[in-house]
C-alpha positions as semicolon CSV with decimal commas, in nm:
position;residue;x (nm);y (nm);z (nm)
1;X;0,000;0,000;0,000
2;X;0,287;0,239;0,073
3;X;0,438;0,167;-0,266
4;X;0,120;0,287;-0,434
5;X;0,129;0,610;-0,230
6;X;0,486;0,704;-0,323
7;X;0,540;0,950;-0,602
8;X;0,697;0,842;-0,926
9;X;1,005;1,062;-0,876
10;X;1,100;0,904;-0,543
11;X;1,327;0,630;-0,687
12;X;1,526;0,893;-0,877
13;X;1,564;1,110;-0,567
14;X;1,665;0,822;-0,340
15;X;1,940;0,713;-0,574
16;X;2,094;1,060;-0,560
17;X;2,044;1,130;-0,187
18;X;2,096;0,797;-0,016
19;X;2,228;0,933;0,317
20;X;1,912;1,138;0,368
21;X;1,676;0,843;0,348
22;X;1,897;0,624;0,567
23;X;1,939;0,895;0,831
24;X;1,565;0,963;0,826
25;X;1,499;0,593;0,878
26;X;1,734;0,583;1,177
27;X;1,576;0,898;1,323
28;X;1,223;0,763;1,293
29;X;1,333;0,429;1,435
30;X;1,488;0,610;1,730
31;X;1,169;0,806;1,795
32;X;0,954;0,493;1,778
33;X;1,185;0,303;2,010
34;X;1,211;0,589;2,258
35;X;0,837;0,633;2,296
36;X;0,791;0,257;2,336
37;X;0,907;0,313;2,692
38;X;1,107;0,011;2,808
39;X;1,469;0,051;2,912
40;X;1,593;-0,176;2,634
41;X;1,407;0,022;2,369
42;X;1,541;0,350;2,508
43;X;1,894;0,212;2,484
44;X;1,823;0,098;2,128
45;X;1,687;0,442;2,044
46;X;2,017;0,596;2,154
47;X;2,195;0,366;1,910
48;X;1,950;0,455;1,633
49;X;1,994;0,829;1,697
50;X;2,371;0,785;1,695
51;X;2,353;0,601;1,365
52;X;2,137;0,879;1,219
53;X;2,383;1,147;1,325
54;X;2,680;0,946;1,200
55;X;2,503;0,885;0,869
56;X;2,423;1,251;0,809
57;X;2,538;1,517;1,052
58;X;2,241;1,746;0,996
59;X;1,993;1,494;1,142
60;X;2,015;1,612;1,501
61;X;1,657;1,737;1,535
62;X;1,505;1,410;1,655
63;X;1,764;1,344;1,928
64;X;1,747;1,707;2,041
65;X;1,368;1,693;2,058
66;X;1,385;1,381;2,274
67;X;1,639;1,548;2,505
68;X;1,419;1,856;2,529
69;X;1,114;1,642;2,600
70;X;1,304;1,460;2,879
71;X;1,414;1,789;3,031
72;X;1,060;1,927;3,033
73;X;0,914;1,617;3,199
């Protein structure tokens, strides 16, 4: 179903900007794991956020938003 919802130009864009898609995947995985709540998933989210930042240095928004959320709680 997701394949039908993707635009036709997406395969061309992903072949030219591979680090963006991979870093976005790691960032979203980190967010999902963090809000799952268990201590193992929080530790895994730290690894996913680290992989996102190491993949593309500009993907720091998700880890910073989680840190900010933790500080405000």
